[in-house]
LUMKOL-270976 format. One record per atom (N, C-alpha, C): residue number from 1; residue in three letters; atom name; x, z, y. Coordinates in nm, 3 decimals. Layout:
BEGIN
  resi  resn  name     east       up    north
   NUM   ALA    CA        X        Z        Y
...
% end
This chain:
BEGIN
  resi  resn  name     east       up    north
     1   MET     N    0.079    0.004   -0.125
     1   MET    CA   -0.014    0.020   -0.014
     1   MET     C    0.075    0.007    0.117
     2   ALA     N    0.231   -0.001    0.126
     2   ALA    CA    0.297   -0.008    0.231
     2   ALA     C    0.272   -0.138    0.318
     3   THR     N    0.230   -0.240    0.277
     3   THR    CA    0.192   -0.339    0.382
     3   THR     C    0.087   -0.295    0.447
     4   ALA     N   -0.075   -0.257    0.391
     4   ALA    CA   -0.172   -0.238    0.443
     4   ALA     C   -0.139   -0.117    0.557
     5   LEU     N   -0.053   -0.005    0.512
     5   LEU    CA   -0.007    0.107    0.607
     5   LEU     C    0.071    0.020    0.732
     6   HIS     N    0.124   -0.043    0.702
     6   HIS    CA    0.220   -0.131    0.803
     6   HIS     C    0.135   -0.176    0.915
     7   THR     N    0.063   -0.285    0.859
     7   THR    CA   -0.040   -0.378    0.911
     7   THR     C   -0.143   -0.302    0.996
     8   THR     N   -0.187   -0.165    0.949
     8   THR    CA   -0.279   -0.088    1.046
     8   THR     C   -0.211   -0.042    1.130
     9   VAL     N   -0.071    0.026    1.133
     9   VAL    CA   -0.018    0.107    1.244
     9   VAL     C    0.022   -0.001    1.340
    10   GLU     N    0.037   -0.127    1.281
    10   GLU    CA    0.106   -0.230    1.373
    10   GLU     C    0.001   -0.280    1.453
    11   ALA     N   -0.146   -0.295    1.395
    11   ALA    CA   -0.239   -0.345    1.480
    11   ALA     C   -0.289   -0.237    1.587
    12   GLN     N   -0.258   -0.114    1.550
    12   GLN    CA   -0.297   -0.015    1.642
    12   GLN     C   -0.219    0.007    1.755
    13   ALA     N   -0.071   -0.024    1.721
    13   ALA    CA    0.025   -0.019    1.823
    13   ALA     C    0.016   -0.141    1.941
    14   CYS     N   -0.023   -0.248    1.881
    14   CYS    CA   -0.041   -0.375    2.002
    14   CYS     C   -0.143   -0.367    2.061
    15   CYS     N   -0.243   -0.292    2.030
    15   CYS    CA   -0.374   -0.302    2.138
    15   CYS     C   -0.357   -0.254    2.241
    16   ALA     N   -0.396   -0.313    2.348
    16   ALA    CA   -0.394   -0.243    2.514
    16   ALA     C   -0.500   -0.144    2.499
    17   PRO     N   -0.512   -0.051    2.609
    17   PRO    CA   -0.673    0.004    2.612
    17   PRO     C   -0.783   -0.063    2.616
    18   LEU     N   -0.876   -0.041    2.542
    18   LEU    CA   -1.026   -0.097    2.538
    18   LEU     C   -1.080   -0.163    2.679
    19   VAL     N   -1.019   -0.072    2.789
    19   VAL    CA   -1.057   -0.107    2.936
    19   VAL     C   -0.958   -0.189    3.007
    20   ALA     N   -0.856   -0.240    2.933
    20   ALA    CA   -0.753   -0.313    2.981
    20   ALA     C   -0.799   -0.465    2.970
    21   ALA     N   -0.839   -0.500    2.845
    21   ALA    CA   -0.883   -0.636    2.788
    21   ALA     C   -0.968   -0.624    2.680
    22   PRO     N   -1.045   -0.709    2.640
    22   PRO    CA   -1.111   -0.735    2.543
    22   PRO     C   -1.049   -0.738    2.414
    23   ILE     N   -1.069   -0.651    2.289
    23   ILE    CA   -1.001   -0.633    2.171
    23   ILE     C   -1.049   -0.773    2.116
    24   SER     N   -0.922   -0.788    2.027
    24   SER    CA   -0.949   -0.910    1.922
    24   SER     C   -1.026   -0.877    1.805
    25   ALA     N   -1.073   -0.963    1.737
    25   ALA    CA   -1.157   -0.942    1.614
    25   ALA     C   -1.064   -0.879    1.504
    26   PRO     N   -0.962   -0.907    1.490
    26   PRO    CA   -0.867   -0.849    1.373
    26   PRO     C   -0.853   -0.706    1.420
    27   ASP     N   -0.802   -0.676    1.556
    27   ASP    CA   -0.759   -0.568    1.623
    27   ASP     C   -0.893   -0.454    1.581
    28   ALA     N   -1.012   -0.541    1.613
    28   ALA    CA   -1.115   -0.451    1.618
    28   ALA     C   -1.138   -0.395    1.465
    29   ASP     N   -1.135   -0.496    1.373
    29   ASP    CA   -1.167   -0.453    1.227
    29   ASP     C   -1.058   -0.333    1.187
    30   ALA     N   -0.944   -0.335    1.260
    30   ALA    CA   -0.832   -0.254    1.202
    30   ALA     C   -0.871   -0.100    1.283
    31   LEU     N   -0.903   -0.113    1.387
    31   LEU    CA   -0.939    0.009    1.450
    31   LEU     C   -1.061    0.077    1.403
    32   ALA     N   -1.137   -0.025    1.384
    32   ALA    CA   -1.294    0.039    1.318
    32   ALA     C   -1.239    0.127    1.177
    33   ARG     N   -1.171    0.067    1.094
    33   ARG    CA   -1.085    0.120    0.973
    33   ARG     C   -1.046    0.270    0.995
    34   THR     N   -0.986    0.268    1.095
    34   THR    CA   -0.916    0.373    1.126
    34   THR     C   -1.001    0.481    1.182
    35   LEU     N   -1.109    0.444    1.283
    35   LEU    CA   -1.217    0.514    1.310
    35   LEU     C   -1.295    0.552    1.223
    36   LYS     N   -1.321    0.501    1.104
    36   LYS    CA   -1.425    0.519    1.007
    36   LYS     C   -1.353    0.631    0.921
    37   ALA     N   -1.208    0.624    0.941
    37   ALA    CA   -1.177    0.741    0.816
    37   ALA     C   -1.162    0.846    0.917
    38   LEU     N   -1.145    0.854    1.056
    38   LEU    CA   -1.150    1.005    1.158
    38   LEU     C   -1.277    1.026    1.133
    39   ALA     N   -1.404    0.949    1.104
    39   ALA    CA   -1.514    0.992    1.142
    39   ALA     C   -1.611    1.094    1.039
    40   ASP     N   -1.525    1.115    0.939
    40   ASP    CA   -1.577    1.220    0.841
    40   ASP     C   -1.508    1.355    0.858
    41   PRO     N   -1.568    1.443    0.864
    41   PRO    CA   -1.545    1.595    0.890
    41   PRO     C   -1.431    1.648    0.789
    42   THR     N   -1.452    1.608    0.666
    42   THR    CA   -1.349    1.658    0.560
    42   THR     C   -1.226    1.603    0.609
    43   ARG     N   -1.236    1.470    0.639
    43   ARG    CA   -1.096    1.394    0.634
    43   ARG     C   -1.034    1.437    0.794
    44   LEU     N   -1.091    1.503    0.863
    44   LEU    CA   -1.061    1.520    1.002
    44   LEU     C   -0.948    1.675    0.954
    45   ARG     N   -1.056    1.780    0.880
    45   ARG    CA   -0.996    1.881    0.814
    45   ARG     C   -0.860    1.848    0.748
    46   LEU     N   -0.859    1.765    0.679
    46   LEU    CA   -0.744    1.727    0.577
    46   LEU     C   -0.629    1.693    0.671
    47   LEU     N   -0.644    1.607    0.747
    47   LEU    CA   -0.570    1.531    0.867
    47   LEU     C   -0.494    1.676    0.921
    48   SER     N   -0.577    1.741    0.977
    48   SER    CA   -0.506    1.874    1.067
    48   SER     C   -0.444    1.982    0.954
    49   LEU     N   -0.506    1.988    0.845
    49   LEU    CA   -0.432    2.069    0.757
    49   LEU     C   -0.298    2.018    0.698
    50   VAL     N   -0.297    1.889    0.664
    50   VAL    CA   -0.165    1.830    0.652
    50   VAL     C   -0.066    1.841    0.797
    51   ALA     N   -0.120    1.818    0.898
    51   ALA    CA   -0.038    1.815    1.021
    51   ALA     C    0.021    1.975    1.044
    52   ALA     N   -0.071    2.043    1.008
    52   ALA    CA   -0.022    2.211    1.060
    52   ALA     C    0.050    2.260    0.916
    53   HIS     N    0.055    2.190    0.831
    53   HIS    CA    0.118    2.267    0.693
    53   HIS     C    0.270    2.281    0.726
    54   ASP     N    0.345    2.369    0.651
    54   ASP    CA    0.507    2.393    0.669
    54   ASP     C    0.558    2.261    0.643
    55   GLY     N    0.660    2.230    0.735
    55   GLY    CA    0.720    2.107    0.703
    55   GLY     C    0.660    1.966    0.731
    56   GLY     N    0.547    1.977    0.790
    56   GLY    CA    0.451    1.870    0.805
    56   GLY     C    0.410    1.783    0.696
    57   GLU     N    0.420    1.835    0.582
    57   GLU    CA    0.357    1.754    0.453
    57   GLU     C    0.279    1.862    0.404
    58   ALA     N    0.204    1.797    0.268
    58   ALA    CA    0.111    1.897    0.196
    58   ALA     C    0.098    1.854    0.052
    59   CYS     N    0.079    1.926   -0.036
    59   CYS    CA    0.070    1.888   -0.162
    59   CYS     C   -0.095    1.859   -0.185
    60   VAL     N   -0.160    1.772   -0.269
    60   VAL    CA   -0.285    1.775   -0.270
    60   VAL     C   -0.341    1.922   -0.330
    61   CYS     N   -0.266    1.956   -0.381
    61   CYS    CA   -0.270    2.097   -0.468
    61   CYS     C   -0.312    2.215   -0.343
    62   ASP     N   -0.259    2.190   -0.234
    62   ASP    CA   -0.277    2.278   -0.128
    62   ASP     C   -0.380    2.268   -0.054
    63   LEU     N   -0.450    2.163   -0.065
    63   LEU    CA   -0.559    2.117    0.009
    63   LEU     C   -0.697    2.156   -0.056
    64   THR     N   -0.691    2.161   -0.173
    64   THR    CA   -0.842    2.174   -0.231
    64   THR     C   -0.917    2.292   -0.214
    65   ASP     N   -0.827    2.408   -0.201
    65   ASP    CA   -0.909    2.541   -0.153
    65   ASP     C   -0.968    2.532   -0.013
    66   PRO     N   -0.883    2.517    0.091
    66   PRO    CA   -0.928    2.527    0.216
    66   PRO     C   -1.058    2.422    0.248
    67   VAL     N   -1.071    2.323    0.172
    67   VAL    CA   -1.188    2.238    0.229
    67   VAL     C   -1.290    2.234    0.119
    68   GLY     N   -1.270    2.344    0.007
    68   GLY    CA   -1.360    2.360   -0.076
    68   GLY     C   -1.438    2.249   -0.178
    69   LEU     N   -1.343    2.157   -0.193
    69   LEU    CA   -1.379    2.063   -0.294
    69   LEU     C   -1.269    2.028   -0.384
    70   SER     N   -1.314    1.941   -0.506
    70   SER    CA   -1.261    1.956   -0.607
    70   SER     C   -1.136    1.828   -0.591
    71   GLN     N   -1.023    1.840   -0.680
    71   GLN    CA   -0.894    1.771   -0.666
    71   GLN     C   -0.930    1.628   -0.629
    72   PRO     N   -1.031    1.539   -0.745
    72   PRO    CA   -1.068    1.423   -0.709
    72   PRO     C   -1.125    1.350   -0.624
    73   THR     N   -1.192    1.454   -0.539
    73   THR    CA   -1.296    1.436   -0.412
    73   THR     C   -1.164    1.445   -0.299
    74   VAL     N   -1.082    1.534   -0.310
    74   VAL    CA   -0.983    1.521   -0.197
    74   VAL     C   -0.880    1.441   -0.210
    75   SER     N   -0.841    1.388   -0.323
    75   SER    CA   -0.732    1.284   -0.361
    75   SER     C   -0.816    1.137   -0.287
    76   HIS     N   -0.938    1.130   -0.322
    76   HIS    CA   -1.033    1.023   -0.251
    76   HIS     C   -1.005    1.023   -0.100
    77   HIS     N   -1.057    1.109   -0.029
    77   HIS    CA   -1.052    1.160    0.101
    77   HIS     C   -0.912    1.125    0.149
    78   LEU     N   -0.799    1.166    0.073
    78   LEU    CA   -0.695    1.143    0.140
    78   LEU     C   -0.634    1.003    0.123
    79   LYS     N   -0.675    0.936    0.009
    79   LYS    CA   -0.644    0.787   -0.006
    79   LYS     C   -0.724    0.692    0.121
    80   VAL     N   -0.824    0.745    0.154
    80   VAL    CA   -0.876    0.667    0.279
    80   VAL     C   -0.815    0.714    0.392
    81   LEU     N   -0.731    0.818    0.406
    81   LEU    CA   -0.641    0.841    0.533
    81   LEU     C   -0.525    0.773    0.540
    82   VAL     N   -0.461    0.737    0.411
    82   VAL    CA   -0.352    0.665    0.386
    82   VAL     C   -0.384    0.520    0.419
    83   ASP     N   -0.504    0.473    0.384
    83   ASP    CA   -0.536    0.332    0.375
    83   ASP     C   -0.566    0.292    0.540
    84   ALA     N   -0.603    0.421    0.598
    84   ALA    CA   -0.619    0.370    0.733
    84   ALA     C   -0.498    0.382    0.819
    85   GLY     N   -0.374    0.429    0.761
    85   GLY    CA   -0.252    0.428    0.812
    85   GLY     C   -0.194    0.527    0.899
    86   LEU     N   -0.287    0.656    0.852
    86   LEU    CA   -0.316    0.771    0.906
    86   LEU     C   -0.193    0.887    0.844
    87   LEU     N   -0.190    0.857    0.706
    87   LEU    CA   -0.108    0.971    0.602
    87   LEU     C   -0.034    0.857    0.547
    88   THR     N    0.090    0.913    0.493
    88   THR    CA    0.184    0.878    0.404
    88   THR     C    0.168    0.946    0.262
    89   ARG     N    0.159    0.894    0.160
    89   ARG    CA    0.176    0.945    0.023
    89   ARG     C    0.293    0.950   -0.052
    90   ASP     N    0.365    1.042   -0.105
    90   ASP    CA    0.468    1.038   -0.191
    90   ASP     C    0.442    1.130   -0.308
    91   LYS     N    0.468    1.061   -0.436
    91   LYS    CA    0.411    1.108   -0.550
    91   LYS     C    0.532    1.178   -0.611
    92   ARG     N    0.525    1.293   -0.635
    92   ARG    CA    0.628    1.397   -0.694
    92   ARG     C    0.570    1.465   -0.837
    93   GLY     N    0.629    1.395   -0.937
    93   GLY    CA    0.562    1.447   -1.082
    93   GLY     C    0.450    1.439   -1.103
    94   VAL     N    0.383    1.550   -1.130
    94   VAL    CA    0.221    1.499   -1.136
    94   VAL     C    0.157    1.539   -0.989
    95   TRP     N    0.195    1.550   -0.890
    95   TRP    CA    0.117    1.589   -0.734
    95   TRP     C    0.185    1.485   -0.644
    96   ALA     N    0.084    1.456   -0.567
    96   ALA    CA    0.110    1.361   -0.442
    96   ALA     C    0.130    1.453   -0.323
    97   TYR     N    0.198    1.405   -0.245
    97   TYR    CA    0.238    1.477   -0.087
    97   TYR     C    0.207    1.412   -0.002
    98   TYR     N    0.153    1.461    0.105
    98   TYR    CA    0.099    1.380    0.202
    98   TYR     C    0.152    1.446    0.353
    99   ALA     N    0.201    1.332    0.441
    99   ALA    CA    0.238    1.329    0.563
    99   ALA     C    0.167    1.273    0.668
   100   VAL     N    0.175    1.316    0.790
   100   VAL    CA    0.102    1.222    0.907
   100   VAL     C    0.181    1.144    0.939
   101   VAL     N    0.166    0.984    0.941
   101   VAL    CA    0.226    0.891    0.999
   101   VAL     C    0.293    0.896    1.158
   102   PRO     N    0.426    0.906    1.169
   102   PRO    CA    0.446    0.954    1.315
   102   PRO     C    0.381    0.844    1.418
   103   GLY     N    0.334    0.908    1.543
   103   GLY    CA    0.260    0.812    1.623
   103   GLY     C    0.141    0.746    1.591
   104   ALA     N    0.106    0.786    1.461
   104   ALA    CA   -0.050    0.694    1.429
   104   ALA     C   -0.160    0.736    1.496
   105   LEU     N   -0.192    0.867    1.544
   105   LEU    CA   -0.276    0.944    1.603
   105   LEU     C   -0.277    0.886    1.781
   106   ASP     N   -0.129    0.888    1.825
   106   ASP    CA   -0.111    0.834    1.950
   106   ASP     C   -0.148    0.704    1.956
   107   SER     N   -0.140    0.613    1.863
   107   SER    CA   -0.174    0.480    1.886
   107   SER     C   -0.317    0.465    1.872
   108   VAL     N   -0.389    0.572    1.837
   108   VAL    CA   -0.530    0.551    1.817
   108   VAL     C   -0.587    0.588    1.980
   109   ALA     N   -0.514    0.704    1.998
   109   ALA    CA   -0.548    0.762    2.162
   109   ALA     C   -0.546    0.674    2.263
   110   ALA     N   -0.411    0.588    2.250
   110   ALA    CA   -0.363    0.504    2.328
   110   ALA     C   -0.487    0.399    2.360
   111   VAL     N   -0.531    0.329    2.235
   111   VAL    CA   -0.617    0.228    2.247
   111   VAL     C   -0.751    0.279    2.297
   112   LEU     N   -0.779    0.397    2.292
   112   LEU    CA   -0.909    0.474    2.364
   112   LEU     C   -0.903    0.511    2.488
   113   ASP     N   -0.765    0.517    2.537
   113   ASP    CA   -0.724    0.581    2.683
   113   ASP     C   -0.803    0.493    2.761
   114   THR     N   -0.895    0.547    2.884
   114   THR    CA   -0.964    0.479    2.973
   114   THR     C   -0.876    0.474    3.124
   115   GLN     N   -0.772    0.542    3.112
   115   GLN    CA   -0.665    0.523    3.220
   115   GLN     C   -0.595    0.412    3.187
   116   LEU     N   -0.575    0.318    3.299
   116   LEU    CA   -0.485    0.213    3.324
   116   LEU     C   -0.373    0.280    3.346
   117   ARG     N   -0.245    0.236    3.292
   117   ARG    CA   -0.099    0.291    3.307
   117   ARG     C   -0.052    0.181    3.414
   118   ARG     N    0.015    0.211    3.541
   118   ARG    CA    0.072    0.127    3.630
   118   ARG     C    0.205    0.158    3.600
% end
């Protein structure tokens, strides 16, 4: 999924703020995927838990109890966040570890920024 991750982050980084110029169809698709991933309360909590975890990464085994969901359900939500370019996944043995993609949230915020920088 490295290609999809790179494409999503690249699309977010290229986009001017929505108020600066009309967004292209491909950029709108990429941004919509990211916003859909963020629009779920569980995924927002998971993103926050990963970002706030010691070392900036968390094992899926550390995320099930805080959200009160089964490991397969948490893994599904984490996959959506990875596919949206917000998290990275590193498989170690039987567990997967997740970290926030540096700059991914800043890219989303920049696209949604209503202030034109001069």
